[in-house]
C-alpha positions in Angstrom: 22.0 6.9 -36.1 21.6 8.3 -32.6 21.9 5.6 -29.9 20.7 5.5 -26.4 18.1 7.4 -24.5 17.9 9.4 -21.3 15.5 8.0 -18.7 13.1 10.9 -19.5 13.2 10.3 -23.2 12.7 6.6 -22.6 9.6 7.3 -20.5 8.2 9.5 -23.2 8.7 7.0 -26.0 7.3 4.1 -24.0 4.3 6.0 -22.8 3.5 7.0 -26.3 3.7 3.3 -27.3 1.9 1.6 -24.3 -0.1 4.4 -22.8 -0.8 4.7 -19.0 -0.5 1.3 -17.3 -1.6 2.1 -13.7 0.6 -0.6 -12.2 0.6 -2.1 -9.4 -2.6 -4.1 -9.7 -4.8 -4.6 -6.6 -8.2 -6.0 -6.0 -10.0 -2.9 -4.4 -13.4 -4.7 -4.4 -11.9 -7.5 -2.3 -10.6 -5.1 0.3 -13.8 -3.1 0.4 -15.8 -6.2 1.1 -13.3 -7.5 3.7 -12.4 -4.2 5.3 -8.7 -4.8 4.7 -5.9 -2.5 3.5 -5.2 -2.8 -0.3 -1.6 -1.7 0.4 -1.0 -5.0 2.1 -1.8 -6.8 -1.1 1.0 -4.8 -2.8 3.4 -5.7 0.1 2.6 -9.4 -0.2 2.9 -9.3 -4.0 6.3 -7.6 -3.8 7.6 -10.5 -1.7 5.9 -13.2 -3.8 7.1 -11.8 -7.2 10.7 -12.5 -6.3 12.2 -14.9 -9.0 8.9 -15.6 -10.7 6.4 -14.4 -13.2 3.5 -12.2 -12.1 1.0 -14.7 -13.4 2.3 -17.1 -10.7 1.9 -14.4 -8.1 -1.7 -13.8 -9.1 -2.5 -17.5 -8.4 -1.0 -17.2 -4.9 -2.9 -14.0 -4.2 -6.1 -15.6 -5.4 -5.5 -18.4 -2.9 -5.1 -15.9 -0.1 -8.2 -14.1 -1.2 -10.3 -17.3 -1.3 -9.1 -18.0 2.2 -9.9 -14.3 3.2 -6.3 -14.2 4.4 -4.9 -11.1 2.7 -4.4 -9.0 5.8 -1.8 -8.8 8.5 -3.7 -10.6 11.3 -4.8 -13.5 9.1 -1.3 -14.3 7.9 0.1 -13.8 11.4 -2.4 -16.2 12.9 -2.0 -18.8 10.1 0.3 -21.8 10.5 3.4 -21.6 8.4 2.4 -24.9 6.7 -0.9 -23.5 5.6 0.7 -20.3 4.3 3.2 -22.4 2.3 0.3 -24.2 0.6 -1.5 -20.9 -0.3 1.6 -19.3 -1.8 2.9 -22.4 -3.5 2.1 -21.2 -7.0 4.6 -18.4 -6.6 7.5 -20.8 -6.4 10.1 -21.0 -3.6 7.0 -21.2 -1.4 8.7 -22.3 1.8 11.2 -19.4 1.6 8.5 -16.8 0.7 6.0 -18.0 3.3 8.7 -17.6 6.0 9.5 -14.1 4.7 5.9 -13.1 4.8 5.5 -14.5 8.3 8.5 -12.5 9.5 7.3 -9.4 7.8 3.7 -9.5 9.3 5.1 -10.3 12.7 7.3 -7.3 12.5 4.4 -5.1 11.3 2.2 -6.3 14.1 4.7 -6.1 16.9 6.1 -2.7 16.0 3.1 -0.9 14.4 0.1 -3.1 15.4 -0.4 -3.8 11.8 -1.2 -0.2 11.0 0.2 0.6 7.6 -0.4 4.4 8.0 1.8 4.3 11.1 4.4 2.2 9.2 4.6 4.4 6.1 4.3 7.8 7.8 8.0 8.1 8.6 11.2 9.4 7.0 11.9 7.7 3.7 15.5 6.7 4.5 14.6 5.3 7.9 11.8 3.3 6.5 14.0 1.9 3.7 16.7 0.9 6.0 14.1 -0.8 8.2 12.7 -2.8 5.3 16.2 -3.8 4.2 17.0 -5.0 7.7 14.2 -7.7 7.4 15.1 -11.2 6.2 14.6 -11.7 2.5 13.9 -8.0 1.7 16.4 -6.7 -0.8 16.5 -3.3 -2.6 14.1 -4.2 -5.4 11.5 -5.6 -3.0 11.9 -2.7 -0.5 11.6 -0.1 -3.2 8.6 -1.8 -4.7 6.9 -1.6 -1.3 7.9 2.0 -0.8 6.8 3.2 -4.2 3.6 1.2 -4.9 2.3 0.7 -1.4 3.8 3.7 0.4 3.6 6.2 -2.4 7.3 7.2 -1.9 9.3 8.7 -4.8 11.8 6.0 -5.4 12.6 4.3 -8.7 12.5 0.5 -8.8 15.3 -1.3 -10.7 14.7 -4.8 -11.8 16.3 -7.3 -14.2 14.3 -5.8 -17.1 15.6 -2.3 -16.3 19.2 -3.6 -16.3 18.6 -5.4 -19.6 17.2 -2.3 -21.3 20.0 -0.1 -19.9 22.6 -2.4 -21.2 21.1 -2.9 -24.7 20.1 0.7 -25.6 22.2 1.9 -23.6 20.4 4.4 -21.3 22.5 7.5 -21.1 24.5 7.8 -17.9 24.3 4.2 -16.9 27.8 2.8 -17.0 27.5 -0.1 -14.6 24.2 -2.1 -15.0 25.3 -4.5 -12.4 24.9 -1.9 -9.7 21.3 -1.4 -8.4 22.3 1.9 -6.7 24.0 3.3 -9.8 21.1 2.6 -12.2 18.6 4.0 -9.7 20.7 7.1 -9.1 20.9 7.8 -12.9 17.2 7.4 -13.4 16.2 9.5 -10.4 18.6 12.3 -11.1 17.5 12.7 -14.7 13.7 12.3 -14.1 13.8 14.7 -11.1 15.2 17.4 -13.3 12.3 17.1 -15.8 9.3 16.4 -13.6 7.9 18.2 -10.5 8.1 16.6 -7.1 4.3 16.2 -7.3 4.6 14.1 -10.4 7.7 12.1 -9.7 6.0 9.2 -7.8 3.6 8.7 -10.7 6.4 8.9 -13.2 8.5 6.3 -11.3 5.6 3.9 -11.1 4.7 4.3 -14.8 8.3 4.1 -16.1 9.0 0.9 -14.1 5.8 -0.6 -15.5 6.5 0.5 -19.0 10.0 -1.0 -19.0 8.5 -4.3 -17.8 6.0 -4.2 -20.7 8.7 -3.4 -23.2 10.9 -6.3 -21.9 8.0 -8.8 -21.9 6.8 -8.0 -25.4 9.9 -6.9 -27.3 13.2 -6.7 -25.4 13.1 -10.4 -24.4 16.2 -12.5 -23.8 15.9 -13.3 -27.5 14.7 -9.8 -28.6 12.2 -8.8 -31.3 14.3 -5.9 -32.5 12.6 -5.5 -35.8 9.3 -4.5 -34.3 10.6 -2.9 -31.1 9.5 0.8 -30.6 13.1 1.6 -29.6 14.8 -0.1 -32.5 16.0 3.2 -34.1 17.6 4.2 -30.8 19.1 0.9 -29.8 22.8 0.1 -30.1 22.1 -3.6 -29.4 19.9 -3.8 -32.5 22.5 -2.0 -34.6 25.2 -4.5 -33.6 22.8 -7.4 -34.1 22.1 -6.8 -37.7 
């Protein structure tokens, strides 16, 4: 039995199983009605999703929408205590509220809250800038860059590392290293997709891996019904 998949083959198998997922979700109607930038919702969601389930993030985002506070100026002008209450459902709410405050103050002071100005710069400069902000690690920074900024960068999360370790994914020899996993995925996918398609592929593959991990490749995996079970070394060793 052949074991493991390249990132490109993984993408093809998962897309056949789950279809096009169009992740990251955003409420375009809300932003049209309130004349706000939907990319900011993605930025907020990327911070709030740290160490929690997306369902909890949705509750916090709903709170912000009900308060008509899903924009740079509203969060900047809001007291920290009020912001903490609004984002409470996402968990670690004091920490996340402070991180959001720091982020919007930075966007306002340096870019006047203009996300076009913020994103319209060299990728590496932008990434280093994000990583320099308190509470913004590689996964959060790359989520912002990919989904809000439309930059071609692959996001590595805990689900990605789990799948890489269990299959394994061809070329990934150290799942503990964010940079190593990202480098393998980007190298393989960039060989097989045009520059014009890479951003879309990175978005979809990240979302597809999350879908796989939530439905099948759980901490206690459902190997018998997993769409990758005939390629997975973990399943072979389990039974």
